[in-house]
C-alpha positions in Angstrom: -30.2 -0.8 -8.0 -29.9 2.3 -9.0 -26.8 2.9 -6.7 -25.0 -0.2 -7.8 -25.2 0.2 -11.7 -21.7 1.5 -13.2 -22.8 2.2 -17.0 -25.5 4.3 -18.2 -26.6 1.6 -20.3 -26.6 -1.0 -17.4 -28.5 1.1 -15.3 -31.1 2.0 -17.8 -31.7 -1.4 -19.0 -32.1 -2.7 -15.7 -34.4 -0.2 -14.5 -36.5 -1.0 -17.8 -36.4 -5.1 -17.0 -37.5 -4.2 -13.2 -40.2 -1.8 -14.1 -41.9 -4.5 -16.9 -41.4 -7.4 -14.2 -42.7 -5.9 -11.3 -45.7 -4.2 -12.9 -46.7 -6.6 -16.1 -45.8 -4.1 -18.4 -45.6 -5.2 -22.1 -42.8 -3.1 -22.8 -40.7 -0.1 -20.9 -38.4 1.9 -22.6 -36.0 4.7 -22.1 -35.2 7.2 -25.3 -33.2 10.0 -26.0 -34.3 12.9 -28.0 -31.3 13.8 -30.5 -30.6 16.9 -32.0 -31.9 15.8 -35.5 -35.5 15.6 -33.8 -35.5 11.8 -33.7 -35.6 9.7 -30.8 -33.0 6.7 -29.9 -33.4 3.6 -27.9 -31.0 3.8 -24.6 -32.7 0.7 -23.1 -35.6 -1.6 -23.2 -37.3 -4.6 -21.3 -40.7 -6.5 -21.8 -42.3 -8.9 -23.8 -43.1 -6.3 -26.6 -39.5 -5.2 -27.0 -39.9 -6.2 -30.9 -42.5 -3.6 -31.0 -39.6 -0.7 -31.3 -37.9 -2.2 -34.0 -38.4 -0.3 -37.1 -40.1 2.3 -35.6 -39.7 5.9 -36.1 -40.2 7.8 -33.1 -39.3 11.7 -33.0 -39.8 14.9 -31.0 -39.8 17.4 -33.4 -43.1 18.7 -35.2 -43.5 16.1 -37.5 -46.3 13.7 -37.1 -44.2 10.9 -35.5 -43.3 13.6 -32.7 -47.1 13.8 -31.8 -46.9 10.4 -29.8 -46.4 10.2 -26.2 -42.9 10.0 -26.0 -42.1 13.0 -28.5 -44.7 15.2 -26.2 -42.8 14.2 -23.2 -39.6 15.3 -24.4 -40.8 18.1 -26.3 -43.0 19.5 -23.3 -40.8 18.1 -20.5 -44.2 17.0 -19.1 -46.1 13.4 -18.6 -48.0 12.3 -21.5 -50.3 9.3 -21.5 -52.3 8.1 -24.5 -54.7 5.4 -25.5 -53.9 3.5 -28.9 -56.9 4.4 -30.2 -56.3 8.1 -29.7 -55.4 10.7 -32.8 -52.0 11.2 -31.7 -50.8 7.6 -31.4 -52.1 6.8 -35.2 -48.3 5.9 -36.4 -47.8 3.2 -34.3 -51.5 2.1 -33.7 -51.3 -1.1 -36.1 -47.9 -2.0 -34.8 -49.0 -1.9 -31.0 -52.2 -3.6 -31.5 -50.4 -6.7 -33.0 -48.5 -6.6 -29.2 -51.4 -6.1 -27.3 -50.5 -2.2 -26.2 -53.5 -0.5 -25.2 -52.1 2.3 -23.6 -48.4 4.2 -23.1 -47.4 7.0 -20.6 -44.4 8.7 -21.0 -42.4 10.7 -18.4 -39.5 13.3 -18.8 -36.5 12.7 -17.4 -33.9 15.4 -16.7 -31.0 15.3 -18.6 -27.6 16.4 -18.5 -27.3 19.9 -20.1 -29.7 20.0 -23.3 -30.0 16.1 -23.6 -33.4 15.0 -23.0 -34.5 11.8 -22.0 -37.9 10.0 -21.6 -39.4 6.8 -19.7 -42.1 5.1 -21.7 -44.1 2.2 -20.1 -46.5 0.7 -22.5 -49.4 -1.5 -20.8 -51.8 -4.3 -22.3 -54.7 -2.5 -19.8 -55.6 1.2 -20.7 -56.5 1.3 -16.8 -53.1 0.4 -15.7 -51.5 3.5 -16.0 -53.5 5.9 -14.1 -53.4 6.1 -10.3 -50.4 4.4 -8.1 -48.7 3.3 -11.3 -48.5 6.6 -12.4 -47.5 7.7 -9.4 -44.5 5.4 -8.8 -43.3 5.9 -12.6 -43.2 9.2 -12.0 -41.1 9.0 -9.1 -38.9 6.6 -10.9 -38.1 8.8 -13.4 -37.1 11.7 -10.9 -34.5 9.0 -9.2 -33.1 7.4 -12.7 -32.5 11.5 -13.4 -30.6 11.6 -10.4 -28.6 8.5 -11.4 -27.9 9.5 -14.4 
């Protein structure tokens, strides 16, 4: 799939779809850290994609930058958060509406100064640990190479 996709948006949407379907994630999405500190969505898939609509994600020092996607973008390291943790407070109520209980965000090495991250949202707080974390980490590396 990574070798066959021709455009970045096609590649990212397809990656999200494959991960969401294969591992039954409620939502998988790729975000890009913008120069103004905001995070834009480049691709998403899963039954909970509406979770992303109207939500403010950031990667700067604001409160909305303290969640998993902001942490992965800012620190260039993985972040795993359960929705009941304090850092997830800005999105907790909305996440619960979609049954999301845990989120992992993994940095994707970008071109130049551009920062990207892959996030997977699970309805099972235990799913992200172990084998899934290893698989998602490998996929983030593969997506970086393809970009």
